[in-house]
C-alpha positions in Angstrom: 163.1 69.8 132.6 165.5 67.7 130.6 168.2 69.6 128.8 168.2 69.7 125.0 171.1 67.6 123.8 174.1 69.6 122.6 177.0 67.4 121.4 180.5 68.4 120.5 182.2 66.4 117.7 185.6 67.8 118.5 187.1 64.6 119.8 185.0 62.1 117.9 188.0 60.5 116.3 189.9 60.4 119.6 189.6 59.3 123.2 186.1 60.6 123.6 184.5 58.7 120.7 182.7 56.2 123.0 181.1 59.0 125.1 180.1 61.0 122.0 178.5 57.9 120.4 176.6 57.3 123.6 175.3 61.0 123.6 174.2 60.6 120.0 172.5 57.3 120.7 170.6 58.8 123.6 169.6 61.8 121.5 168.4 59.6 118.6 166.4 57.3 120.9 164.8 59.9 123.2 164.7 63.2 121.2 165.0 62.7 117.4 166.9 66.0 117.5 170.4 67.2 118.7 172.6 70.2 118.2 176.2 69.8 117.0 179.1 72.1 117.9 182.7 71.7 116.7 181.3 69.9 113.6 184.1 70.9 111.3 182.3 73.6 109.2 184.4 76.8 109.5 182.7 79.6 111.6 183.7 82.2 109.0 181.8 80.3 106.3 178.7 80.1 108.6 179.0 83.9 109.3 179.2 84.6 105.6 176.2 82.3 104.8 174.2 84.1 107.5 175.1 87.6 106.4 174.4 86.9 102.7 171.1 85.1 103.4 169.9 88.0 105.5 171.0 90.5 102.9 169.3 88.5 100.1 166.0 88.4 102.1 166.1 92.2 102.7 166.9 93.0 99.1 164.8 90.4 97.2 162.2 88.8 99.4 161.0 91.1 102.2 158.9 93.4 100.0 157.3 90.4 98.2 156.4 88.9 101.6 154.8 92.1 102.7 152.7 92.3 99.5 151.6 88.6 100.0 150.5 89.3 103.6 148.6 92.4 102.5 146.9 90.6 99.5 145.7 87.8 101.8 144.8 90.1 104.7 147.0 88.0 107.0 148.0 91.0 109.2 144.4 91.4 110.3 143.3 87.8 110.9 140.9 87.2 113.7 140.7 83.4 113.7 143.4 80.7 113.6 144.9 80.2 110.1 145.5 76.5 109.4 146.3 76.4 105.7 149.3 78.8 105.5 152.6 79.4 107.2 154.2 82.8 108.1 157.4 82.2 106.2 159.3 83.4 103.2 161.3 80.7 101.4 163.2 79.5 98.4 164.8 76.1 97.6 168.2 75.1 96.4 168.9 71.7 94.9 172.4 70.2 95.2 172.2 66.5 94.3 171.8 64.6 92.0 172.1 67.9 90.0 172.4 71.5 91.3 170.0 74.2 90.3 171.9 77.0 92.0 173.1 78.6 88.7 169.4 78.7 87.5 167.8 80.6 90.3 167.1 84.2 89.7 167.9 87.0 92.2 171.0 85.3 93.7 174.3 87.2 93.2 177.4 85.2 92.1 179.1 85.5 95.4 176.1 84.1 97.3 175.8 81.2 94.8 179.5 80.4 95.3 179.1 80.5 99.1 176.0 78.3 99.2 177.7 75.8 96.9 180.6 75.5 99.3 178.3 75.3 102.3 176.3 72.5 100.7 179.5 70.5 100.1 180.5 70.8 103.7 177.0 69.8 104.9 176.9 66.8 102.6 180.2 65.6 104.1 178.8 66.2 107.7 175.5 64.4 106.8 177.5 61.3 105.7 179.7 61.5 108.8 176.7 61.6 111.1 175.0 58.8 109.2 178.1 56.6 109.8 178.0 57.4 113.5 174.3 56.3 113.5 175.4 53.1 111.7 178.0 52.4 114.4 175.4 52.9 117.2 172.9 50.7 115.4 175.4 47.9 114.8 175.1 48.4 111.0 178.2 48.2 108.7 179.8 51.6 107.9 178.2 53.1 104.9 174.9 51.1 105.3 172.6 54.2 105.5 174.4 56.0 102.7 173.9 52.9 100.5 170.3 52.6 101.6 169.6 56.1 100.4 171.6 55.8 97.2 169.1 54.5 94.6 170.5 54.6 91.0 171.7 58.2 91.0 172.7 58.9 94.6 170.8 60.8 97.3 168.5 63.8 96.9 170.1 66.7 98.7 168.6 70.1 98.9 168.2 73.2 101.0 165.2 75.2 102.1 166.2 78.8 102.9 163.5 80.4 105.1 163.0 83.7 106.9 160.3 84.1 109.5 159.5 87.9 109.7 157.9 89.5 112.7 154.2 88.4 113.0 151.5 90.6 114.5 149.3 87.6 115.4 151.6 84.7 116.4 148.8 83.0 118.4 146.7 82.7 115.2 149.3 81.9 112.6 152.3 79.6 112.9 155.7 80.3 111.3 155.5 76.6 110.2 152.8 74.2 111.2 153.7 71.0 113.1 155.0 68.1 111.0 157.7 65.4 110.8 160.2 65.5 108.0 159.7 63.0 105.2 163.3 62.3 104.3 166.5 61.0 105.8 168.6 63.3 107.9 168.1 67.1 108.2 170.9 69.6 109.0 169.7 73.0 110.2 171.7 76.2 110.5 169.4 78.6 112.3 169.4 82.1 113.7 171.4 82.4 116.9 169.3 85.3 118.2 165.6 84.9 117.2 164.1 81.6 118.5 161.0 79.8 117.3 161.8 76.2 116.5 160.1 73.7 118.9 159.8 69.9 119.1 157.2 67.8 120.8 158.6 65.6 123.5 156.4 63.6 126.0 153.4 65.8 125.1 155.3 69.1 125.7 156.6 71.6 123.2 160.3 72.2 123.9 162.4 75.0 122.4 165.4 74.1 120.3 167.9 76.7 121.7 169.4 79.1 119.2 173.2 78.7 119.5 175.9 80.5 117.5 177.6 78.3 114.9 175.8 75.1 115.7 174.1 72.7 113.3 170.9 71.2 114.5 170.3 67.6 113.4 166.9 65.9 113.2 165.8 62.5 111.9 163.3 62.1 109.1 160.6 59.4 108.5 163.0 57.3 106.4 165.3 56.7 109.4 162.3 55.6 111.4 161.5 53.0 108.7 165.1 51.7 108.3 165.6 51.4 112.1 162.1 49.8 112.4 161.1 52.4 114.9 164.2 52.2 117.1 164.7 55.9 116.1 161.7 58.0 115.4 161.1 61.2 113.5 159.6 63.9 115.8 156.9 66.5 115.3 158.3 70.0 115.2 157.0 73.5 114.4 158.1 77.1 114.2 156.4 79.7 116.3 156.3 83.1 114.7 157.6 86.0 116.8 156.3 89.5 117.2 159.7 91.0 116.7 162.9 90.0 114.9 163.2 88.0 111.6 164.4 84.4 112.2 166.7 82.9 109.6 166.5 79.1 109.0 168.6 77.2 106.5 167.5 73.5 106.5 169.3 71.0 104.3 167.7 67.6 103.6 169.9 64.6 102.9 167.2 62.3 101.5 167.1 59.0 99.6 167.3 59.0 95.9 163.8 59.0 94.2 164.1 55.4 93.1 165.7 54.1 96.4 163.8 51.2 97.9 163.5 51.9 101.6 162.8 49.1 104.1 163.8 48.1 107.7 167.4 46.9 108.0 167.1 43.1 108.5 169.5 43.3 111.5 167.2 45.7 113.3 164.0 43.7 112.9 163.6 41.8 116.1 161.9 38.4 116.0 159.2 39.6 118.4 158.3 42.5 116.0 158.1 40.1 113.1 155.8 37.7 115.0 153.5 40.6 116.0 153.6 42.0 112.4 155.2 45.2 113.8 157.5 45.6 110.9 157.7 48.9 109.0 156.8 48.9 105.2 159.0 48.5 102.2 158.5 51.2 99.4 160.1 53.4 96.8 161.0 56.7 98.3 159.3 58.7 95.5 156.0 57.0 96.2 156.3 58.0 99.9 157.0 61.6 98.9 153.9 61.7 96.6 151.8 60.8 99.5 153.6 63.0 102.0 153.1 66.2 100.0 149.4 65.8 100.3 149.3 65.0 104.0 152.5 66.7 105.4 150.7 68.3 108.3 148.8 65.2 109.4 150.0 62.3 111.6 152.7 60.1 110.1 151.3 56.7 111.2 148.6 56.6 108.5 151.3 57.3 105.9 153.2 54.2 107.0 150.0 52.2 107.0 149.2 53.4 103.5 152.6 52.3 102.3 152.1 48.9 103.9 148.9 48.5 101.8 150.8 49.4 98.7 153.5 47.0 99.6 151.0 44.2 100.1 149.5 45.0 96.7 152.7 45.1 94.7 155.0 42.9 96.8 158.2 44.9 96.1 
């Protein structure tokens, strides 16, 4: 079986740049996912984020999750559950404006650490987007600009815990979906696995690895590259023992950003065959996505084409 791509950024500004760019290009074209090591985010910061996230879950969320499970009878289900996920989550917003100070239950030290972590991830996201630009033959900063809109990108974090599940064959940690946005940066548990992606009809584990950041591509990058890079279906399998931590940060277009295929990436043949992805306002895509997240992405793109034909953006 092919090996999941793990890429070190250590010498990306030195003599190994060409090799690293080649590895990223291959991962984007064939996987839609890759795992970064030596990415520049200090290990001590990652350790602190992990420790505090797990403490926060135990202190503020674990009991709530148990009560929810009991109230819905999820621990005794006999048939497959298709309308819920076995996860405990909360959301942080960083850009265009942060909500970290408004969230209840977070102690000040945790707020401070998550703010610092978000700043480092934002920088890494923009660095990775520029590496993608280089591989795609787009000018430096093209993708950041494409996401910018009038107020800059939307950037937020979903903090999840996947507790032990008595019936992992009947209820998913998180049902299969592609991500709607731009580029996703995931800091995940290095001991408890569960994240899988679909490749060539097979579900493949994304290996837990200490201090790594997993990158995956969202639907908007598929549109901008006109399908050269694709967003990939992924899911979380609940485990019978161990709680899996997952901190996924989404670097997405601004709400009013107009998304469309980069003209340089639309080949003549695609144009002639009308195989060009749609042009739309990101917020309109998100409104549709939230109602059909766990369904195939292709009808979403088709629906946006119909909107485009009607309004001619």
